[in-house]
C-alpha positions as CSV (number, residue, x, y, z in Angstrom):
1,X,-19.2,-10.1,2.9
2,X,-15.2,-8.2,2.2
3,X,-12.8,-7.0,4.8
4,X,-12.7,-3.4,4.0
5,X,-14.3,-1.6,1.4
6,X,-13.0,1.9,0.4
7,X,-15.4,3.3,-1.8
8,X,-14.4,6.8,-4.2
9,X,-12.1,8.0,-1.4
10,X,-11.2,11.7,-1.7
11,X,-8.7,13.6,-0.7
12,X,-7.5,17.1,-1.3
13,X,-4.2,18.9,0.7
14,X,-4.8,23.2,1.7
15,X,-1.6,24.0,0.3
16,X,0.0,27.0,0.2
17,X,-0.7,27.0,-4.7
18,X,-3.8,26.1,-3.9
19,X,-6.3,23.1,-3.1
20,X,-5.3,19.5,-4.7
21,X,-6.6,16.5,-5.0
22,X,-4.2,13.6,-4.5
23,X,-6.0,10.7,-4.5
24,X,-9.6,10.8,-6.7
25,X,-12.7,8.7,-6.6
26,X,-10.4,5.4,-6.1
27,X,-12.5,2.4,-4.5
28,X,-11.7,-1.5,-4.3
29,X,-12.4,-4.1,-1.3
30,X,-10.5,-6.5,0.2
31,X,-11.6,-9.9,0.8
32,X,-10.9,-11.6,3.9
33,X,-7.3,-13.4,4.0
34,X,-6.5,-12.3,0.8
35,X,-4.3,-9.8,-0.7
36,X,-4.7,-7.1,-2.7
37,X,-1.8,-5.1,-4.0
38,X,-2.0,-1.5,-4.8
39,X,0.9,-0.3,-7.8
40,X,1.8,3.3,-9.5
41,X,4.9,5.0,-9.9
42,X,5.5,7.5,-7.4
43,X,3.6,10.2,-6.7
44,X,0.6,8.3,-7.8
45,X,-1.7,8.7,-4.6
46,X,-0.6,5.1,-3.0
47,X,0.6,5.6,-0.4
48,X,-2.0,8.4,1.1
49,X,-4.5,5.8,-0.1
50,X,-2.9,3.6,2.6
51,X,-3.0,6.5,5.3
52,X,-6.5,7.7,4.6
53,X,-7.8,4.1,5.6
54,X,-5.8,5.2,8.6
55,X,-6.4,8.6,9.0
56,X,-3.4,9.2,9.3
57,X,-2.9,12.3,6.8
58,X,-0.7,15.0,8.1
59,X,-3.6,17.7,9.5
60,X,-4.2,20.3,9.2
61,X,-3.5,19.7,5.5
62,X,-5.2,16.7,4.7
63,X,-8.4,15.6,4.5
64,X,-10.9,13.7,3.5
65,X,-13.4,15.2,1.4
66,X,-15.1,12.2,-0.1
67,X,-16.5,8.5,0.0
68,X,-16.5,5.8,2.4
69,X,-13.8,3.6,3.8
70,X,-16.2,0.5,5.6
71,X,-14.6,-2.2,7.8
72,X,-16.7,-4.5,8.7
73,X,-18.8,-2.5,7.6
74,X,-18.1,0.4,9.9
75,X,-17.3,3.8,8.0
76,X,-13.9,4.9,9.9
77,X,-14.8,7.4,7.4
78,X,-17.6,9.3,10.0
79,X,-16.0,7.5,13.6
80,X,-15.3,10.0,16.0
81,X,-10.8,9.7,16.7
82,X,-11.2,7.6,19.9
83,X,-12.6,4.9,18.5
84,X,-10.4,5.0,15.5
85,X,-7.7,5.0,17.4
86,X,-8.7,1.2,18.6
87,X,-9.0,1.0,15.0
88,X,-5.3,1.4,14.5
89,X,-2.8,-1.4,15.9
90,X,-5.7,-3.7,16.8
91,X,-7.8,-4.1,13.8
92,X,-5.8,-2.4,10.8
93,X,-1.6,-3.0,11.5
94,X,0.7,-0.7,9.8
95,X,4.6,-1.2,7.8
96,X,5.7,2.1,6.9
97,X,7.9,2.9,4.0
98,X,11.0,3.6,6.0
99,X,11.9,1.7,8.9
100,X,13.8,4.5,11.1
101,X,11.4,6.9,10.9
102,X,8.7,4.7,12.1
103,X,10.7,3.5,15.0
104,X,11.0,5.6,17.6
105,X,14.9,6.7,18.2
106,X,15.1,7.7,21.6
107,X,13.1,4.7,23.3
108,X,14.3,1.3,22.5
109,X,12.9,-2.1,20.9
110,X,11.1,-3.3,23.6
111,X,9.0,-0.4,24.8
112,X,7.9,0.9,21.0
113,X,6.4,-3.1,21.0
114,X,5.2,-3.4,24.5
115,X,3.8,0.0,24.5
116,X,0.9,-1.4,21.2
117,X,0.2,-4.5,23.5
118,X,-0.8,-2.6,26.8
119,X,-2.2,0.6,24.7
120,X,-4.8,-2.8,23.0
121,X,-4.5,-5.8,24.7
122,X,-5.0,-6.7,28.6
123,X,-1.8,-7.4,29.5
124,X,0.4,-7.0,32.5
125,X,4.3,-5.6,32.0
126,X,5.8,-9.1,32.2
127,X,3.4,-10.9,30.1
128,X,4.3,-7.8,27.6
129,X,7.2,-8.3,27.6
130,X,7.6,-12.3,27.6
131,X,5.3,-12.2,24.0
132,X,6.8,-9.3,22.1
133,X,10.5,-11.5,22.9
134,X,8.3,-14.6,21.8
135,X,6.8,-12.0,18.6
136,X,10.9,-11.0,17.6
137,X,11.4,-14.5,17.7
138,X,8.2,-15.2,14.9
139,X,9.6,-12.4,12.2
140,X,13.4,-14.1,12.4
141,X,15.3,-11.7,14.8
142,X,18.6,-14.0,16.4
143,X,18.5,-13.6,19.9
144,X,15.2,-11.5,20.7
145,X,15.7,-10.9,24.3
146,X,19.2,-9.0,23.8
147,X,17.4,-7.0,20.9
148,X,14.1,-5.7,23.6
149,X,17.1,-3.5,24.9
150,X,18.2,-2.8,21.9
151,X,17.6,1.1,20.5
152,X,16.8,1.3,16.5
153,X,20.3,2.2,15.5
154,X,21.7,-0.2,16.5
155,X,19.5,-3.0,13.6
156,X,21.2,-3.7,10.3
157,X,17.5,-2.4,7.8
158,X,16.0,-5.3,7.8
159,X,16.2,-6.0,11.4
160,X,14.4,-2.5,11.6
161,X,12.1,-3.7,9.3
162,X,11.5,-7.0,10.9
163,X,10.7,-4.6,13.7
164,X,8.3,-2.4,12.1
165,X,6.8,-5.4,11.3
166,X,6.5,-7.5,14.4
167,X,4.4,-4.4,16.1
168,X,2.2,-3.8,13.4
169,X,0.8,-7.5,13.7
170,X,1.3,-7.6,17.5
171,X,-2.3,-7.1,18.4
172,X,-3.0,-9.2,15.2
173,X,-5.2,-7.4,13.1
174,X,-7.7,-8.7,10.6
175,X,-5.8,-6.6,8.0
176,X,-2.5,-5.1,7.8
177,X,-1.0,-2.5,5.1
178,X,2.4,-2.7,4.2
179,X,3.0,0.7,2.6
180,X,6.9,-0.1,0.5
181,X,7.4,-3.3,2.8
182,X,11.1,-3.5,1.0
183,X,12.2,0.0,0.1
184,X,15.9,0.4,0.4
185,X,16.8,-3.4,1.5
186,X,19.5,-4.9,-0.7
187,X,17.4,-7.6,-2.6
188,X,17.4,-11.1,-0.5
189,X,16.6,-9.2,2.8
190,X,13.3,-8.1,-0.2
191,X,12.7,-11.5,-0.2
192,X,13.5,-12.5,3.6
193,X,10.5,-9.0,4.2
194,X,8.3,-10.6,1.5
195,X,8.4,-14.4,2.7
196,X,8.1,-13.6,6.3
197,X,5.0,-11.4,5.5
198,X,3.5,-14.2,3.2
199,X,4.2,-16.6,5.9
200,X,2.7,-15.3,9.4
201,X,-0.8,-13.8,6.6
202,X,-0.8,-17.7,6.6
203,X,-0.2,-18.5,9.9
204,X,-2.8,-15.9,11.5
205,X,-5.4,-15.2,8.6
206,X,-5.2,-11.9,7.7
207,X,-5.8,-10.1,5.3
208,X,-3.1,-8.4,3.4
209,X,-2.5,-4.1,1.1
210,X,1.0,-4.2,-0.9
211,X,1.5,-1.0,-1.9
212,X,4.6,-2.0,-3.8
213,X,5.8,-0.1,-7.6
214,X,7.8,-3.8,-7.9
215,X,5.1,-5.4,-10.8
216,X,7.3,-8.3,-9.7
217,X,6.4,-8.7,-6.2
218,X,2.7,-7.8,-7.4
219,X,2.8,-10.9,-9.2
220,X,4.2,-12.8,-6.5
221,X,3.3,-12.0,-3.4
222,X,-0.9,-10.5,-4.7
223,X,-4.2,-11.8,-5.6
224,X,-6.0,-8.9,-7.0
225,X,-4.1,-5.7,-7.9
226,X,-4.9,-1.7,-8.5
227,X,-3.0,0.6,-10.0
228,X,-3.5,3.9,-9.9
229,X,-1.6,7.1,-12.1
230,X,-2.4,10.7,-10.6
231,X,-5.1,10.1,-7.9
232,X,-7.5,7.2,-10.1
233,X,-7.2,4.1,-10.7
234,X,-6.5,3.2,-14.0
235,X,-6.5,-0.6,-14.2
236,X,-7.7,-3.5,-11.5
237,X,-8.5,-7.4,-11.3
238,X,-7.2,-10.2,-10.5
239,X,-3.8,-10.9,-10.8
240,X,-4.7,-12.5,-14.0
241,X,-5.4,-10.3,-15.5
242,X,-3.6,-7.3,-15.1
243,X,-0.8,-9.7,-16.3
244,X,-1.8,-11.5,-18.9
245,X,-4.2,-8.5,-21.0
246,X,-3.6,-5.8,-19.7
247,X,-5.8,-3.6,-20.8
248,X,-5.1,0.5,-20.2
249,X,-1.3,2.0,-22.0
250,X,0.4,2.4,-18.3
251,X,-0.3,-0.8,-17.6
252,X,0.8,-2.2,-20.1
253,X,3.7,0.8,-19.9
254,X,4.5,-0.5,-16.3
255,X,4.8,-4.2,-17.8
256,X,6.4,-3.9,-21.1
257,X,9.4,-2.0,-18.6
258,X,9.9,-5.9,-16.4
259,X,14.1,-6.8,-17.3
260,X,13.0,-9.8,-18.8
261,X,14.9,-13.2,-18.4
262,X,14.4,-13.3,-23.0
263,X,16.2,-10.2,-23.1
264,X,18.7,-9.8,-25.6
265,X,21.9,-8.3,-24.8
266,X,22.7,-4.6,-25.5
267,X,19.0,-4.4,-26.0
268,X,16.9,-1.2,-24.4
269,X,14.1,-1.4,-22.2
270,X,10.7,-0.6,-22.6
271,X,10.7,2.8,-21.0
272,X,7.0,4.9,-20.5
273,X,8.1,8.8,-22.0
274,X,7.7,12.1,-19.5
275,X,5.9,12.1,-15.6
276,X,3.6,12.1,-13.4
277,X,1.8,15.0,-13.8
278,X,1.8,17.2,-9.9
279,X,-1.4,17.8,-8.1
280,X,-1.0,21.3,-9.2
281,X,-0.2,20.7,-13.0
282,X,-3.4,18.0,-13.6
283,X,-4.8,17.9,-17.3
284,X,-8.6,17.2,-18.5
285,X,-9.9,14.4,-19.5
286,X,-8.0,11.7,-19.0
287,X,-4.6,11.9,-16.5
288,X,-2.1,9.4,-18.8
289,X,-3.4,11.2,-22.2
290,X,0.3,13.4,-22.0
291,X,2.2,10.1,-21.9
292,X,0.3,7.7,-24.1
293,X,1.1,6.6,-27.7
294,X,-2.3,6.0,-28.1
295,X,-3.8,9.6,-27.5
296,X,-6.6,10.3,-29.6
297,X,-7.5,14.5,-29.9
298,X,-11.3,13.1,-27.4
299,X,-8.7,11.8,-24.5
300,X,-7.9,14.9,-24.1
301,X,-11.8,16.5,-23.3
302,X,-13.6,13.5,-21.8
303,X,-12.7,11.6,-18.2
304,X,-12.9,7.9,-18.8
305,X,-15.0,6.0,-16.8
306,X,-14.6,2.5,-14.7
307,X,-15.7,0.1,-17.0
308,X,-15.8,-3.0,-16.4
309,X,-14.0,-5.4,-18.7
310,X,-15.1,-9.2,-17.0
311,X,-15.7,-10.3,-13.6
312,X,-13.5,-8.3,-10.8
313,X,-11.5,-6.8,-14.5
314,X,-11.9,-3.3,-14.9
315,X,-10.6,0.0,-16.3
316,X,-10.7,3.8,-17.7
317,X,-9.7,4.4,-20.8
318,X,-12.2,5.6,-23.6
319,X,-9.6,3.1,-26.5
320,X,-9.1,0.3,-24.4
321,X,-11.1,-1.7,-26.8
322,X,-9.5,-0.5,-29.8
323,X,-6.1,-1.7,-28.2
C-alpha cells in the first residue's frame, strides 16, 4: 500500500491575466520508506505540486480544482482545515526552499522548534526544550543549547537549513517533502545536507519526496523519479529506468546536459534550446514540442497519452517508440 498517492492533481491560479493551470493531471505514488525525486527546470510545477499536497497554496489565488492526494487512504484535498493543520508537521513535514524565509526572523531558534512540539505532541515546556536541544544535536548543529537562544540571522546558511530540517522532523513525520533543500548552499554543505536527510530517513524509517533540478542529486538519493515539464509529468519510473533508458526527449536533454568526467577539454555542454513556456502561453498538443528536435506536426495538435513502457516506467510522448 502506498503511503502517498497523488492522483490526477490539478492546481490553478487566478491572475489578472486570467486563470492559469500550474499543475495539470500530475500522478505519482510514494511507498513506505522510499525516496521519490521530482525533477525539472524552474517553472515546471515542482514546488506548486508540493504546496498543493500540503494545501499551502497562496490564497485566494491558488486553487485545487481536480484530482486527489491520498495520505494513508485519506484524501487530503477533502479534509477540513483544522484536520489538515494536524497533518502538517505531525504526519507530513516540509523543508522549504529558502531557509532564511522559512524561519521567523524575530523568534529564537528554540522558540520555533518547541512551538511545533507543543502544538502536535503532548509535551511540557521543559520536555519540548530538552527534545529540541537533542534534535539540533542530531542534525549536526554544534553547541545546540547555545543555538536555542539565537536568531536565524546569527546562523550560517547551512546551519539554518539544518534548523529547518529539525523543525520538519520535530514530530517524526511519516513523510518528508524537501523542496530544493540544497539551494544557495556551497557544494560541501550540499553534500552534508543530503547525507543528513538520508541518515535521518534510515534512522526514522520515513519516506521522502525530494524536489530538485539537479539530476546528480536524484541519481544518488532516489528510488524513483518523476520528470515534470510545464505542469505535466513527462516521464516517470525507477531511477534506473530514467538514467539507463530515458524515453522522453526532455529527459534525454536533461541527462545530456550534465557535465561528465570523460568530456573532452573545451568541448561544449549539450543544451536544450529555448525556455519552459509561460503558463499563459502553453502550446497545444505536447508542451515540449517547441524545444524538441524530434517533433512532428502531430505533436502540435495531439496531447500525448501517459503510456506504460514496462513496469513503473511511463512516458508522455507520441514518438517514444521511434526514438
